[in-house]
Each structure stands twice: as C-alpha cells, then as structure tokens.
N, C-alpha and C positions, 0 to 999 in steps of 0.2 A: 416113433418109438416112445412108449410110455415110461416115465420114471418109476422106479420100483417104490411101492409103499409096503414096507415089510411088516408093520404092526397090525394092519387091518385084518379082520377075520376073513378067511378065504371064502367061506360060505356066503358072505355078504356081497361079494363082487357081482356087479351087474354086467352081463356080457352083451345084452341087447336092450335097447330102449323101445317101448311100444310105439309102433307106427313108423319107426325110423329104419331105413335100410342103408347100412354103411357102417364103417368102423367108427367107434367112439374115439374122440380126440384126446381123451385122458381116461384115467381109471375112475369108475363109478362104483359106489357101494350103497346098499340099501338094506333096511331091516328094522328091527324094533329094539327100543330101550324101555325097560319096565321101571316105572316109578310108583310111588305110593306105598301102602302098607301091605302086609300079607293078606289082610282081609279086603283091601281096596286097591287091587292092582290096576294100574293104568298103563296101557301099552302105546307108546308114542312111536310112530313110524317116521323114519328119517331117510333122506337121500343125500349122499355126499358126492360131490364132483371135485376131483383133484384138479388143481390149476394146470392149464395147458402150457404155461410158461415155465415155471420151476416150482413144483409142489413142495420141494424140500425147504425152500427159503421163502416162498410167497406167503402172504397172509392167509389165514382162514377167516372167511366172512360168514358169520352165522346170520342168515336172513330169516326174519320172522314176517310171515305174511299177515295182511290185515283181515278185516272182517268185522268183529272177530269170528273165527271159525272157517276161514277160507283155506283150502288145501295148499300145501307147499307146491303141489304139482301145477296149480294154476300159475304160481310164480315161475316155475321151471319152463313152462311152455308159453307164457304170456309176458313175463317181465324180464328177469336178468339171467335166466338159465340158458343152457347151451342149445335149446331146441325151440322151434316155433311150429305151431300147427300150420300145415300147408293149406292156405285158403285160396290159392289161385283158381282152383276149380273145386266146387263142392257138389257132390252127388249123394243123396240120402242113402242109396243102396251100397255105396262104396265104403270100404274101411277108411278111417281117418289116417291121413298121411302126415308125417312129421319131417321137417327139414332142419338143417343146422341154422343156428342163430349167429350171424357174423359179429354181433356186438354183445355177446354174452360176457358177463363179468368173470367167467371162468378163464377168459383170455389172460387175466392178470392176478387172479386170486382163486384159491380153493373155496368152494361154496358148500355150506352145510345148511340143508333145509329140514324142517320138521313139521309134521301135521299137528298143529296145536291150536287151541286146547284139545284135550282128548274128545274124540267124536268128529274132529275134522279129518277129511280125507280117509286114509287107511287106519288112523289111530282109533283105538277102541278101549272101553273099560269093561271090567267083568261084572260091575254093578251099575244098574241104571242110574242110581243117585249121583254117580260121578260125572254124568253129563250136565249137571248143574254146576256152573263155574262162574268165576269172576276174575278180576285182575290179580288179586293176591294169590289165588289158587293156581292160576295159569303160570305166573312167574315162579312160584315155588316149584312147580313141576318142571319148568324149563331149566331152572338151576340144578335140580336133581338130574335131569337129563344130561346136561353138559358134563357134570362130574363123572357120570357113568360112561358117556361117549368118549371123553378124553382118556378114561382108563383103558378102553378098548383100542383107541387110536392114539396111543401115548406118544408116538413120534412127532405129533403136531403140537405138543404142549409148549415147545419153545418158539413156535412160529408167532409172528404178530397176530393178534386176534381182534377182529372187528365184530361189532353187533350192528346190524342194519335192519331197517324195517320201513314200511310204508303205511300210510293211512292210520287205521286204528292201532297198529302195532307201535306207533309212536308212544303209546302208553307203556307198552311192555319193554321197549328198548332201555330207557333209563332205569326202570325198576330192576330189570335183570342186571344191568351194569352195576348198580349199587349193591345188589346181592353178591355179585362176584367180588367187588372191591372189599366188601365186608368179610367175605370168606377167604379171600386171597388164595383160592384153590388153583385157579388158572390165571395167567397173566393177561389182563384185559388191556388192550392197547388203545382202543378208541371206539366211538360209536357214531352212526350216521342215520339221518332221518329223511325220508322222502314224503313231503306233504303230510307229515305225521301229526297225530294228536299231541297237544302240549298242555293246554289249560282250557277247561270247558267254557270259560268266559270268552277268551280270545277266539276259540274255535267257532263259536256261534254268533259273536258280536260284530264280525267284520264282513258279513255278506252284504250289508247295505252300503258301506263305503266302497267295497269292491265293485258292486253293481253300478254305483255312481261313476266310478273311474272308467268303467267299460262303456258308459253311455246308455245304460239300460233304463235309467230314470232321469228326469229333467232336474235342472238346478232348483226349480220351485219345489218339486217333490222331495228332493234331498234336504232342502232347508226346512220343510215342514216336518220331516222325520227327525232331523237333528234337534229341532226346537221342542217338539212334543215328547220325544223319547229321552232328551238330555244325553244323547250319544250312547244310551243303553238300549239297544234294539232287541236284545234277547231277554225273554222272561220279564218283560216290563208290563205291569198291569194297569198303567195309566190309560184311561179311556181314549184320549186323543192319540196316544202312541199306538194302541191296539188297532184303532180305526185306520191310521196311516199305514201300519204294517200290513193290514189286510189288503189295502190298495196296492202296496208294494208287491205283495205276493202274486197279485194278479198280473203284474208287469213282467215277472220272471217265471211265470208258471210253465211256459213252453220251452224254457232254456234248460239244456242238459247241464246240471251243476258240476259234473265231473270234467267236462270240457265244453266251454261255452260256445265254441265254434261248430260243434257237432250236434246233429239231431240225436234225441234220446236213443241209445242202443245202436246208433248208426256207426259210431266210431269203432273201428274194427280191432283196436288194441293190438295191432300188429306192426309190421315194418313200414306200412304205408297207409294212406287213407283212401286207397282205390277200392272200388266195388269188387267184391268177389262175384263169381258166376254161380247162380243158384238154380236149382229146380224151382218150380213154382211152389208157393206156400201150400197150394192145394195138394200137391203130391206129398209134401212133408206131413200134412195133417192126415192124408189118407193112409199113410203108413204108421204114424205114431198117435193119431187122434188130435183133438184140439190141444193147442199148446198155449202156455201162459206167455210165451215169447213170440215176438214177431220175427220175420225172416232176418232182420238186421241183428237181432240178439242171438240168433240161432247158433252162430259159430262160437260166440264167447261163452254161452251158458251150457249149451247141449253138447258141443263137440268134445270138450274135456270129459264129460260124462261118458260119451260113446267110446272115447279112447281108453280111459282108465278103468271103467266098470266092466271089465271082461276078465274071464278066467286067465287068458294068456297074459294080459298086463299084470295081473296080480302075481302070477308065477314069475315073470321076468323081474319084478320089483320086490319080490320076497314079501308080499303082503298076504294077509290072511284072507280066506274066502268071504264072499258077501254075507254068508250065513252068520259070520262072527262080527264083521265090521259094519254091516249094513251097506246099502248101496252107496257108491261113490257119487258125491256131489261136489261141484266147484266150491260152493260155500254151504256148509252144513246147516240144515234146519233142525237137526237133532239136539243141538246144544242149547241149553237155557242159560243165557249169559247175561250178566249184569255188570255194569261199570261201578266200581267202588273206590277208585282213586281218580279224582277229578282235576287235581293240580299237580303237574309234574315239575314245577319250578324248583322246589327244594332239592329234588334229586339232581337236576341239571346244575344247580349252583354248587352242590357238593362235589359232583364229578369234575366240573370244569375248574373249580378252585384247586383241585388236586392235580391239575395239569393234563387230564385226559383230553385228547383231541376230539372235537365234535364238528360235524359237517351237516348243516341243514340245507336242503334244497327243495324248491317248489316249482311246479309248472305254473307259469304266469297266467294261464287261462282256466285255472281251477277255481270254481266258486264254492266248492264244498269245504275246502281248507285254503282260503285265499293267502297268497304270498305276503300280503300286507299284515295279516294276522300274525304269521310267524315272525316277520321282521319287527313289528312293534312289540311282540312278546320278548324277543331277544333284547331289544332296547330297554325293556323294563328291568333286565338284569343289571343295568347300570355299568356295563363293561364299556371300555373306551374303544372307539373306532380307530383302528390302525390304518386301514385303507377305506376311504369313502366309497360310495356307490360308483361302480365303474363297469364297463363292458368286459366280458371275457369271450375269447374267440376259439373256434375250431376251424383251422385253416384261416381263410380271410373273411369268414362269416361270424357275425355276432351270435353267440350261442345263448347268451343271457347276460345277467348283471350280477355283481357280487359285492359283498361288504365283508371285511375282515375285522374281527374284534380281538381284544386281549383275551387271555386265558385259552388260547388255541381254538377259538370258535370262528367258524367260517359259515357264511350264508350265501346262497346263490339262487338265482332263478334260471329256469330253462325256458327260453323264448319260444312260445307256441305250444308248450307242454300243458297237459292236463293234470288230473289228480295223481296219476302214476306216470310221470313223464318218461320213464324208461320204455314205455310202450309206444309213445308217439315220437320220442326223441332218443332212440337207442344209441346212436353214435355219440351224441353229445353227453349223455349220462355216463357212458363207459369212459369217455375221454376225461370227464371231470373226476370220476372215481379213481381212475388210474393215476392221474396227476397227484391226487390227494394221498392215496395210499403209498405212492412212491416218494412222499415226503414234502410235496409242495405245500406251503402255507397259504398260498393264494392261487386263484385260477388266472 
C-alpha cells in the first residue's frame, strides 16, 4: 500500500516503468521543469521515487549523476535506483527486461533524479547554444530546478534534504549546496559524495601513489618518480619527470582505471561480477552494424539506449519525442561542456564550518579517483580526527574502513569497490547510507 503524496501533480505519476513487469513499490513521478529565460528555455527532465519506508518523514535525496552529461536513468538502472537491467540472459532480438534492485536507496529515502545539464537524457533546450555548458551554468539551472520542483511538491519541503553525487558531480554537489545555503529557500540538511571530484590537483596527482600501493610499479620506479617529479606527478614539465611518467603510463596502460581488478568494460556494473550469456558478437554486428563497443561493454552502454530510446518508454516517463530531445544516450555527446571551477575546498570549508553533515566514500579499487586522494584532501582541511582509521562492518564482514573528523565530516572506503561502488557493493553502500541518514555519526 503506497503512502499518499497529495501535492504531486497527478499527470506526472508514472504507472509503469519501461521493461519492468510488476507493481511499483512506491509512487513514481516524472516530467519536466523549465528553467532559463523566455528566450532561452531549458527543459530539465526529472524522475522522483517516493521512499518505500515512510515518504512522509524520510529524507529526500537529490542525486546528481556524473559525466558530466550522463542521464539520470543510468543512475536509476545501474546505481542507486529501484531497478536493474536484467542481464542474466541477453538476446539482441528480445526487449530489454528490468528487475527490482534489492539494495535501492529508495528503501530508506525518497530519490529525486534529474537529467542534467540540459542535453543529458531526456532534457532539451529550445536553442542549440544552450547545449554549451559549464559548472556555473549547470549549478544555476539545478538551483532554479529545485526551487520550482519544491513549489510543485511542496509537501516535501519540511523533510530532511540531502544532495548526493558521484564522480564528476562531486563538483556540482558542494556548489549547489552553497547556492541553497545562500538562498535559504529550502532547508538543506547535508551532502554526500561517492568518489567525487574535489580539487583538480588532488584528483590527478594521486594515481602514482595509488598504483604503487597496489603493486603496479616497483619500489625503484616509485622512488625515481618521486625524486624526478618532486611528488608533483600531474602537469609537471620537468624532462626527467615526463620521461618517468611515460614509463609509468606503460605499466598501467592495460589496467581499467575505474576498477583495477576488472578488464576494461568487463565489469558489468550490476549486482555481481558474473558473466552474462550473450549471442555472439557477430550476430550483434549483423543486426546493428559495427559497434564502437565490444561485447562486454554492450550491456552497459547500449542496453540503456535500447530501453529508454523508444516511443513507449518516453510515453511512460512523460518525456518528449526523439524529434525534440534527440536520441537517448547513457552519456550525451551533444553537450559541449567545460569545467570552470577546479577547487571545491572553499565551498566544503564554508559548508562544514556551518555544521552541515558531509559523507565522503570511495571504492578502494578505483584508480580514477583514488581513496587516498580524497582522504589526503580532507586532511588538508585541518579538521581533527575524532575516530582514527578503523574497520566498519556489514554483518560479520569488513565492508571498508572509516575516519571521522570534527565538523560532522565522515570518510569511508568500500572494500573491493570501484569508481561507483554502489554498483559493485550495493548492499554495503545502502547500509552505510542508511546508517548515516538515520543519524549515525560513524559507521
């Protein structure tokens, strides 16, 4: 029995999710919020999933997907949403099937997703120039979006509010949080990052130390790099450093940076790391032509496109036709995006100093955004450690390690997790998130 959500627009209710056969476990709503000016209208598509626990009291988690430019629906069927693409059997001619995700964050929180920036997923602009974007433009649109969304769904204004994100959206989360605090339009409760961008120096400079810790290079190589680069491995023009970095890149060339234990595109981003059953790649190519993806990438890149780029899916999710939005892609190639805010430290300092709770967590097998980069960056804030490095558990198993700092800041690793650990460690990330939103200061 779904709890009543009285303020939501009736026409926005989603009665059926594409590829899923069964009853939805809570109320879903989807549609557009228009931002921008009269001459430059930008239509942001959203999907709202009410909490399966108690939507009247549970938090609203606003999840911003990474990329930049990856659709919210990639997060819904690959990350924290209530569905998973069923990959137990894959046949090119069959429609994509969707199953329930047993570790969805909707178990404990309402989830609000948005296709952002404009041009991602089902979002679209009326002027081609609006597909040129950057961090400032994206965050301004997200802030305007939230103001309008809460006007339509006003009964959720009093709920605890969280902003969460992963990967590149680590840029957007603190910027948006700061905008909200400045505006005080809605009550922001806290924010959380998963392997998120923090500071371009830390993001790029910790690949070498991480690779050394993982045993990818020898003591001698690491010492040569440290000596020649002076511990500055990124953007260093010293000839000896450049030469040693070239050698280093040769040693990690075949390693999948998003999860170092997996072959490139082999990791299925699902509930397990088991092989799916595929038709031969020959049959895929005979139907669809030569593909830029190999068979191991097929489910992650092409299946969402097959699922959501149909007239039926658009009708179910209240999205505009392809003629208006363009074809659906997991991560849009239409957007011309540039990063214009490279250091998030001032924003985090401002927010944490005001008492807003923050939770950073990293998969410990991610070389794209190594956990040691996030941890050392946090230490650069000069906050005091309240709880030193210690294991945290799910059941009797060590799920990772955590450190707690003053100013309501918590850091944790997910043991065995990659760049987006909720894909490889869904139970553990849900457990960590639930403990934290339910008020635990430590794991």
